[in-house]
C-alpha positions as CSV (number, residue, x, y, z in Angstrom):
1,M,0.0,0.0,0.0
2,P,1.4,3.4,-0.9
3,L,2.0,5.8,1.9
4,V,0.1,9.0,1.1
5,N,-0.4,10.7,4.4
6,V,0.8,10.8,8.0
7,F,-1.9,8.4,9.1
8,D,-0.5,5.8,6.7
9,Y,2.9,6.2,8.4
10,E,1.3,5.8,11.8
11,E,-0.4,2.6,10.8
12,L,2.9,1.1,9.4
13,A,4.8,2.3,12.5
14,R,2.2,0.5,14.7
15,Q,3.1,-2.7,12.8
16,K,6.9,-2.1,13.1
17,L,7.1,-1.2,16.8
18,S,6.6,-3.3,19.9
19,Q,3.3,-2.5,21.7
20,P,5.1,-0.7,24.6
21,F,7.1,1.5,22.3
22,F,4.2,2.3,20.0
23,D,2.0,3.1,23.1
24,Y,4.7,5.3,24.5
25,I,4.8,7.5,21.4
26,A,1.1,7.4,20.6
27,G,-0.5,7.6,24.0
28,G,-1.8,10.4,26.2
29,A,-2.6,11.0,29.8
30,D,-5.4,9.3,31.7
31,D,-8.5,8.8,29.5
32,E,-6.8,10.5,26.5
33,V,-9.6,13.0,26.2
34,T,-7.3,15.8,25.3
35,L,-5.3,13.6,22.9
36,R,-8.6,13.1,21.0
37,R,-9.7,16.7,21.3
38,N,-6.5,17.9,19.6
39,R,-7.6,16.2,16.4
40,E,-11.3,16.8,16.7
41,A,-10.8,20.5,17.2
42,F,-8.7,20.8,14.0
43,E,-11.4,18.9,12.2
44,G,-14.0,21.4,13.4
45,V,-12.3,24.4,12.0
46,E,-13.6,25.1,8.5
47,L,-11.6,26.7,5.6
48,R,-12.9,29.3,3.2
49,P,-11.9,28.5,-0.4
50,R,-11.4,31.5,-2.8
51,A,-11.8,31.6,-6.5
52,L,-9.8,33.1,-9.4
53,V,-6.7,34.1,-7.6
54,D,-3.4,33.6,-9.4
55,V,-1.7,30.9,-7.3
56,S,0.7,29.7,-10.0
57,H,3.4,30.4,-7.4
58,V,2.8,29.8,-3.6
59,D,5.6,30.8,-1.3
60,L,5.7,28.9,2.0
61,S,8.9,30.4,3.4
62,T,8.8,32.5,6.5
63,T,11.0,33.5,9.4
64,V,10.9,32.2,13.0
65,L,12.9,34.2,15.5
66,G,14.8,35.7,12.6
67,E,15.6,32.3,11.1
68,R,14.4,31.8,7.5
69,V,12.6,28.5,7.1
70,E,11.2,27.1,3.9
71,M,7.9,26.2,5.5
72,P,6.3,27.1,8.9
73,V,6.6,23.5,10.1
74,L,9.3,22.8,12.7
75,L,10.3,19.6,14.5
76,A,9.1,19.5,18.1
77,P,11.2,18.1,20.9
78,V,10.6,14.4,21.3
79,A,12.5,12.3,23.8
80,V,14.5,9.1,23.2
81,Q,13.9,8.9,19.4
82,R,16.1,5.8,19.3
83,L,13.0,3.9,20.5
84,A,11.7,4.6,17.0
85,H,14.8,4.1,14.9
86,P,18.5,3.3,15.6
87,E,19.7,6.7,14.3
88,G,17.0,8.6,16.3
89,E,17.6,12.3,16.7
90,L,20.6,12.2,14.2
91,A,18.3,11.2,11.4
92,S,15.6,13.7,12.4
93,A,18.2,16.6,12.5
94,R,19.5,15.7,9.0
95,A,15.9,15.6,7.6
96,A,15.0,18.9,9.2
97,A,18.2,20.5,7.7
98,A,17.3,19.0,4.2
99,A,13.9,20.6,4.5
100,S,15.4,23.9,5.6
101,T,13.5,24.0,8.8
102,I,14.3,23.9,12.6
103,M,14.8,20.8,14.7
104,T,14.3,21.0,18.5
105,L,16.4,18.6,20.6
106,S,14.9,17.3,23.8
107,T,16.8,17.4,27.1
108,M,15.9,13.7,27.3
109,A,17.2,12.8,23.9
110,S,18.9,9.6,23.1
111,A,21.6,11.5,21.3
112,S,23.6,14.2,22.9
113,I,23.7,17.9,22.1
114,E,27.1,17.6,20.5
115,E,26.3,14.4,18.5
116,V,23.3,16.1,16.9
117,A,25.2,19.3,16.2
118,E,27.9,17.2,14.5
119,A,25.3,15.2,12.5
120,S,23.6,18.3,11.0
121,D,24.5,21.9,10.4
122,G,20.8,22.9,10.1
123,P,19.3,25.3,12.6
124,K,18.5,23.8,15.9
125,W,16.9,24.7,19.3
126,F,17.5,23.1,22.6
127,Q,14.5,22.1,24.7
128,L,15.1,22.4,28.4
129,Y,13.7,20.5,31.4
130,V,15.3,22.2,34.5
131,H,17.1,19.8,36.8
132,P,16.8,20.2,40.6
133,D,20.5,21.2,40.5
134,R,20.3,24.2,38.3
135,N,24.0,24.0,37.6
136,V,23.3,20.8,35.6
137,S,20.8,22.7,33.4
138,K,23.1,25.7,33.1
139,R,25.9,23.6,31.8
140,M,23.5,22.0,29.2
141,V,22.4,25.3,28.0
142,Q,26.0,26.5,27.7
143,R,26.9,23.3,25.8
144,A,24.0,23.9,23.4
145,E,25.0,27.5,22.8
146,A,28.6,26.5,22.2
147,A,27.4,23.9,19.7
148,G,25.4,26.5,17.7
149,Y,21.9,26.0,18.9
150,K,19.9,29.1,18.2
151,A,17.4,29.2,21.1
152,V,16.4,27.6,24.4
153,C,12.9,26.1,24.4
154,L,11.9,26.0,28.1
155,T,9.1,23.5,28.8
156,V,6.9,24.7,31.6
157,D,4.0,22.2,31.7
158,V,5.8,19.3,33.3
159,P,6.3,20.2,37.0
160,R,5.2,16.5,37.4
161,L,4.8,14.0,34.7
162,G,1.3,13.3,33.5
163,R,-0.3,9.9,34.2
164,R,0.3,8.0,31.0
165,E,-1.6,4.9,31.7
166,R,-0.6,3.0,28.6
167,D,3.0,3.1,29.9
168,F,2.0,2.0,33.4
169,R,0.2,-1.0,32.0
170,N,3.1,-1.9,29.8
171,R,5.7,-1.3,32.6
172,F,7.4,0.7,29.9
173,D,11.2,0.6,30.1
174,Y,14.1,1.7,27.8
175,P,15.9,-1.1,25.9
176,P,19.6,-1.6,26.4
177,G,21.7,1.2,24.8
178,V,18.9,3.8,24.9
179,A,19.5,6.5,27.5
180,H,19.1,10.2,28.2
181,R,22.5,11.0,26.7
182,N,22.6,14.7,27.7
183,Y,22.9,13.7,31.3
184,I,25.9,11.5,30.8
185,G,28.9,13.2,32.5
186,E,26.6,15.8,34.0
187,V,24.8,13.8,36.7
188,E,24.9,10.2,37.9
189,L,21.6,8.6,37.1
190,P,20.4,6.3,39.8
191,P,19.3,2.8,38.8
192,L,15.6,3.1,38.0
193,E,13.2,0.5,39.5
194,V,10.0,0.6,37.4
195,E,7.3,-0.4,39.9
196,S,3.6,-0.9,39.5
197,G,1.9,2.3,38.5
198,Q,5.2,3.7,37.0
199,S,7.2,3.7,33.8
200,A,10.9,4.4,33.1
201,L,10.0,7.9,32.0
202,S,7.9,8.7,35.1
203,A,10.6,7.2,37.4
204,S,13.4,9.3,35.7
205,A,11.2,12.5,35.6
206,D,10.9,12.2,39.4
207,V,14.6,12.7,39.8
208,L,15.5,14.8,36.7
209,I,12.8,17.6,36.7
210,D,12.5,20.3,39.3
211,P,8.8,20.6,40.4
212,S,9.4,23.9,42.2
213,L,10.0,26.2,39.2
214,T,8.4,29.7,39.1
215,W,8.5,32.5,36.6
216,D,11.9,33.6,37.8
217,V,13.4,30.6,36.0
218,I,13.2,32.7,32.8
219,D,15.1,35.5,34.5
220,W,17.7,33.0,35.6
221,L,18.1,31.7,32.1
222,R,18.5,35.3,30.8
223,S,21.3,35.9,33.3
224,F,23.7,33.6,31.5
225,T,22.6,33.0,27.9
226,S,22.1,35.4,25.1
227,V,20.0,33.2,22.8
228,P,16.2,33.7,22.7
229,I,14.1,32.0,25.3
230,I,11.0,30.2,24.1
231,V,8.4,29.2,26.6
232,K,6.6,25.9,25.7
233,G,3.4,24.7,27.3
234,I,1.3,27.9,27.4
235,M,-2.5,27.3,27.5
236,A,-3.7,30.5,29.3
237,A,-3.7,34.1,28.2
238,E,-2.4,35.1,31.7
239,D,0.6,32.8,31.3
240,A,1.3,34.2,27.9
241,R,1.5,37.7,29.3
242,L,3.7,36.6,32.2
243,A,6.1,34.8,29.8
244,I,6.5,38.0,27.8
245,D,6.9,40.1,31.0
246,H,9.8,37.9,32.0
247,G,11.5,38.2,28.6
248,A,10.3,35.4,26.5
249,S,10.9,35.9,22.8
250,A,8.3,33.3,21.7
251,I,5.8,31.0,23.3
252,V,4.5,27.6,22.2
253,V,0.8,27.1,22.7
254,S,0.9,23.4,23.7
255,N,-0.8,20.8,25.9
256,H,2.1,18.5,25.4
257,G,0.2,16.5,22.8
258,G,-2.4,15.4,25.4
259,R,0.3,13.8,27.5
260,Q,0.1,15.9,30.7
261,L,-3.2,17.2,32.2
262,D,-6.1,15.3,30.6
263,G,-9.3,17.2,30.0
264,V,-7.8,20.5,28.9
265,P,-8.8,22.2,25.6
266,A,-7.2,21.6,22.3
267,T,-4.4,24.0,21.5
268,I,-6.2,25.3,18.4
269,T,-9.2,26.2,20.6
270,V,-7.2,28.5,22.9
271,L,-4.9,29.9,20.3
272,P,-7.1,33.0,19.3
273,E,-7.4,34.3,22.9
274,I,-3.7,33.9,23.5
275,V,-2.8,35.7,20.2
276,I,-5.0,38.6,21.4
277,A,-3.3,38.6,24.8
278,V,0.2,38.7,23.2
279,Q,-0.6,41.7,21.0
280,G,2.3,41.0,18.8
281,R,4.9,41.3,21.6
282,C,6.4,37.9,20.9
283,E,6.1,35.2,18.3
284,V,3.4,32.5,18.9
285,L,3.9,28.9,17.9
286,L,1.6,26.0,18.3
287,D,1.9,22.2,18.6
288,S,-0.3,19.2,19.5
289,G,-2.5,17.4,17.0
290,I,-0.9,18.6,13.7
291,R,-1.3,15.8,11.1
292,R,-2.2,17.6,7.9
293,G,-1.1,20.6,5.9
294,T,-4.6,21.9,6.4
295,D,-4.0,21.8,10.1
296,V,-1.0,24.0,9.6
297,L,-3.0,26.5,7.6
298,K,-5.8,26.7,10.2
299,A,-3.2,27.4,12.9
300,L,-1.6,30.1,10.8
301,A,-5.0,31.6,10.0
302,L,-5.8,31.8,13.8
303,G,-2.6,33.7,14.6
304,A,0.3,31.2,14.9
305,N,3.6,32.2,13.3
306,A,4.5,28.5,12.8
307,V,3.7,25.1,14.1
308,L,5.8,22.2,15.6
309,V,5.1,18.6,14.7
310,G,6.0,15.7,17.0
311,R,4.3,12.3,16.5
312,A,3.9,13.0,12.8
313,F,7.6,13.1,12.1
314,V,8.3,10.3,14.5
315,W,6.1,7.9,12.5
316,G,8.2,8.8,9.5
317,L,11.3,8.2,11.5
318,T,10.0,4.8,12.6
319,V,9.2,3.7,9.1
320,G,12.1,5.0,7.2
321,G,14.7,6.8,9.3
322,E,15.9,10.1,7.8
323,K,14.1,9.3,4.5
324,G,10.9,8.7,6.4
325,V,11.1,12.1,8.2
326,T,11.9,13.8,4.9
327,Q,8.9,12.2,3.3
328,V,6.5,13.2,6.1
329,L,7.8,16.8,6.0
330,S,7.4,16.8,2.2
331,M,3.8,15.5,2.5
332,L,2.9,18.3,5.0
333,R,4.5,20.8,2.7
334,N,2.6,19.7,-0.3
335,E,-0.7,19.6,1.6
336,L,-0.1,23.1,3.0
337,E,0.8,24.5,-0.4
338,L,-2.3,23.1,-2.0
339,A,-4.5,24.3,0.9
340,M,-3.0,27.8,0.6
341,A,-3.6,27.8,-3.1
342,L,-7.2,26.8,-2.8
343,G,-7.7,29.3,-0.1
344,G,-6.3,32.1,-2.3
345,C,-3.1,32.7,-0.4
346,R,0.1,33.2,-2.4
347,S,2.4,33.6,0.6
348,I,2.4,33.1,4.4
349,T,1.9,36.8,4.9
350,E,-1.5,36.5,3.1
351,V,-2.8,33.9,5.6
352,D,-5.2,35.5,8.1
353,R,-8.6,35.0,9.8
354,R,-10.4,35.4,6.5
355,V,-9.0,31.9,5.5
356,V,-11.2,30.2,8.2
357,R,-14.9,30.5,9.2
């Protein structure tokens, strides 16, 4: 069967991966209400086609934090990508560079900051979970800056890890050779005993993520790094304003792909009120639920500067490594270009609220 969209890649990935690994990537928190809402909400946004517009050329290029990208689709931070493919984050970084877009490396990646920088010279951001010992995180940020990463993407919606019940049922654990490589040499990881009602990720999060963070963490980051700070995990207008007040250059409207607090709205639902609250004072990105180029267009129309995809590219990685990620990004690009053309938009700057109804 030919693979013609992201859902085809997901189905083939389901066949290739073991049940625990597939569930780890695909699953959400608790009853997975928010996981489903992310897709349902995109499906509920209608597009307005326009007629007789010259769309013989459609330009998808834009800038994100001053970085030119060939389409407004970036790679979200996804932990331990070697669960999906032996090359993991290295393959994803190369595919992002080939697509002229940005790759975001997770703190909990299965390849290190330096390994990924060596694998690809494309633009990269470093996603940060703050360790209880802030010196550990400070050194990671400094390593990323020295390796050429262009921004720090601070995740703020994981003071404690969400209840991912699929992982609990599977007693999910990492296979031999897969580890959080950025911590090697920084902190001694205790042996993790995965008990009933836990997973390897929840057990490691308990010791690697500081649950006491407040807004001054952005001020702390600003004190020693000059790269832009992106705050990821914003779902309330008040928090968007606080992020800006503390010096964020961009925010990511994100519910962590439905993996944290179950029962919260879809990101596309809260995007308009957050855009209004921001008033153009910082760039607004969005993730969670993007599976189609039409989803990207809807997010742009409702005020996002760009989107980040997570599971979508990981299904490509699972199926075909670097080539699979490249193909998924190409599919999303082609779908977005067609949707823009049928909506009468010749460039990203022409996408606005008139595209949706």
